[in-house]
N, C-alpha and C positions, 0 to 999 in steps of 0.2 A: 266695286264692294257691294255684297248683298246686306240687307238690315239684320239685326241681331235676331234670333230664333225666340219664338216664345216658349219660355220653359216654366215647368211648375214642378217645383220639389215636393217630396213627399217622404215624410217619416212616419212610422206607424209603431203601435205595441211597444211604447216606452216605458210603463210600469214602473213609473217613479214613485217611492214609498214602499217597495217590496220589503226593504230594509227599515222599518220607521225609525225616524229620529236621526238617521246619518245623513247629514247633506252631502257626504261624499261617496254614498253607496254606489256599487258597482253600477246599477243601470244609469246612474247619472253620469258618471264617468263614460259609458259608452256613449250617451247621449251627448256630451260636450264635445267627443271626438268627431262626432258627425256633424255637429252644428259648425265646428271649427270648418270643417272640410266646405260645407256648403257656404259658409261666408267668406272664406278666403281663397277657395278653388276658383278655377278659370270660367265657372259658369253661373252667371248671376240670373236666379229665378225672378220671374214676376211676382210669384207667391210661394210660401211654404205651407204646404196643407199637411195637418197632422190628424190621419185617419183612425183615431181612436184607441182605447186602451192606453190613455195616456198615463193613468196612474194606476196602482194595484189595487187600492181600497175605495178610491174616490172620495177622499178626505180633503178638506179645504187645505192644509198645510202642504200637501203634496202639490196641488194646483199652484198655489202660490209659489213654489219652489219651480216649478215648470215656467211659470210666468217669468219668473228672473231669469230663468236660464236662457228663455229665447228673446229677449228683451233688447240684446244687442244686435239682433238681426237687422238688416238695414232695407228689410221688404216685408210686406204684411205677412202675418202667421196666423193661419186659418184653423182652428181647432176644431175636432169633431168628436163624438162619443162612440166609445165600444162598450162591449159588455162588462168592464170593469169600471167603467165611468159612472159619474152622477151629475145630473144635468145642473142643477142648481149652484154647486160649488164651482163647477167648470166656468158657468156664465157668470157668477161673481168674479173669479180670477181673471177672466177675459171679458170684460164687459161689452165690447165691442161687437161680439160674435151674434150673429144672427139667429133668431129663433121665429117658429111659429106654433101657434097653440100649445105653446109648452115643449115643443120639440126643437133639437138642434138642428134645424133645417134652415138653408139659405141658398141664394144665387149669388154668384160672383161675375160679374162681366170683364172679360178681358179683351184684348185686341182681337176680334176675329173670332171669339170663342167665349161660349158660357159654361161655368162650371156650377154644377149642382150638387151640394153636399147633402146627404140623406142622415137620418137618425134612424139605426136601425137596432137601437138599446131596448132590451125589454129587461127593466131592472130587477135584479133578484134572479136572471136566469142567463146562462152561458151562450145559448143561441139566440139569432136574431129575430125581430120582429118588424113588422111593415104595415100598420094598420090602415084601415079606411080613410082616416084623416091626413095621414103622410101621404098615402096614395094620391089622395085628392088635391094635395098641394103640388105635387110632383105631376100631376095630369096637367093641372093649370099652368104651370110654369112651362111645359112642353107645349101646350096649345098655343100659348101667347107668343112664343118664339120659333115657329116651325122652320123658318130659314135661316138659323143661326145654329152652326155647329156646336154640339153639346157634349161635355164629358160629364159623367154622374159619377161621385165618389161615395163609397159607403165603407163600414167598417166589415161587415160580414159578407164574405163571398156565398153568392147565392147558387153554389153548385157544390158537388163533393168531389174533393180533390185526390182522394185516395189515402189522405192523413185521416183515418177513421174516427181517431179519438177526440179530433177537433171539429170536424165536420158537421155542418148542417145537414140534417137529410132533405134530400131533393123534394120530397112531398110535403113538406112544411107549407101552409097554407100562405104564410108571408111570401115566401118565393114565387108562387104562382100569381100572387096579388102584384108582385114587382113586374114579373113578365109581362101581365096584361096591362099594366100601366104604360109601359115604353112600347108596347107593340103599336104598329103603325107611324112611328114616330121616327124616320130615317135621319133626323138630325142628330142623334144619338149616335156618336162616333166611336166612342170607347167608355170602358167603366174601369175604375181603379178602386182597389181594396187593400185590406189588412188583414187582421186576425190570426192567420194561419202561420206566421213567423218564418215564412219562406218565401223565395220568388216563384211564381207560379203564373202560367199565361194559358189561356183557353179561349174559345168563343163560345159565348153565351146568349141565346136568343138571337143569334146573327150578328152579337155586337162582341168586337175584341174586350176581353177584361183581363187585367195584368192586377196580380196580388203581389204586393211589394214585402221583402224581407223585412225583418225588425230591428230597432236599435237595441232592444234587450236581447239576451240570448236566445238563440234560434231553437226551432223544434227539429228533431233528429228526422231524416228522410227515411222512413220505414213504410211501405206501402202495403204490408202484410195486414190480413185482417186482425182487429183486436177483440180479445175476450175479455169483458169486463170481470170475468170470475176467475180470470187465471192470469196474474202477472208474469210476463215470459223474458223479463230481464231486457227488453229492447231499450234503446237510446231515446229517452225522452226530450230532454233539454240539453243543447249542447254549447259550447263556448267558442263557436265560430264569430269572426269579426261582425261587428254590427254593420248593417246596411242601409241605404236610402235608395229612392227612386227619383230619376230626375226624366220628367215626360216633355218632350220636344212637339209642339204642334207646328206643322208645316203647312197648315191650311187646308190639308186635306185628311189627314191622318196624324193619329198619336203615336210617337215612337218612343218606347220607353227604354231608358237604359237604367242599371242597376249596378251600384259601385260599393264596394265592401271596403270599410275605413280601418286602418290599421297598420302595422308595419310590412313594407313589402319592397322591393328591389326594382327600381327602374331600369330597365335592361336597354332602353333607346328613348332618346329625346329628339325633337325636331331641330336638327342642326344641319349644315351644309351636307353632311354625310347622308341624311335621309331626304334631302329636298328632291333629288332625282326621281325617287319614287313618288314622292307627291306630285310632282309635274307630271309624271307619266300617267298616274290616276287621274288628275285633273285635264289631261289632253285626250281621253277618253270620252270625255263627257261632251253630249251635243251642245252646241252654241246657238 
């Protein structure tokens, strides 16, 4: 029997407090369903990473409700900031969260892997930011551990996805600064982010990058150009099932799985009827 895989669970774009004062708001119900699946499902993560937009308005009450919701998790919960967040209320509700020079940035050492959580919040702005101070911290972290495989997590994806009304412009200075900071560091094996409310994968600066879908309602998939002066009736927010990501580190690469949580039918379970196909596939593996 092999050892258990190293798993990182990721939830993002939770947006608690969208319906202020309602402890059972829709976004909270969706979050609870996802947390129940992570806690009671077959895949036990080493950590749960929450990659920003944890609240809608950055208010203390919403962070307190979020902290209560994740308290039953029997693994560490790591919060990060997105453009809807505020640093001080988040740190007050999650006092063990790492910070550096006032930014919510920290490193987590996992078995055979480092996880670096970045702060891309520019308070009051929808888009991201990654200033010289934050870049200096990341540069120091990478220089100090050149031989340890590393995954970088951030809220804002540093590329244009085609969902034009949410994307950051690829020409923004913070994106160039981030690219310069990770250049020449081959230990960066993958990046993970949120913000776009959809599952998206790409290669950025030679590094695999996966955007996880949201627990809050998803963004409609429409890749046509958007005109800020002409509403065209496109779907913007949709009631697709809430989702989370499960990232498996196999010692060489990060393998990302996405699961939607909600009503579905199980067509097959692993019983004697499927044992033959499992044995067949296993028999094809080199020994």
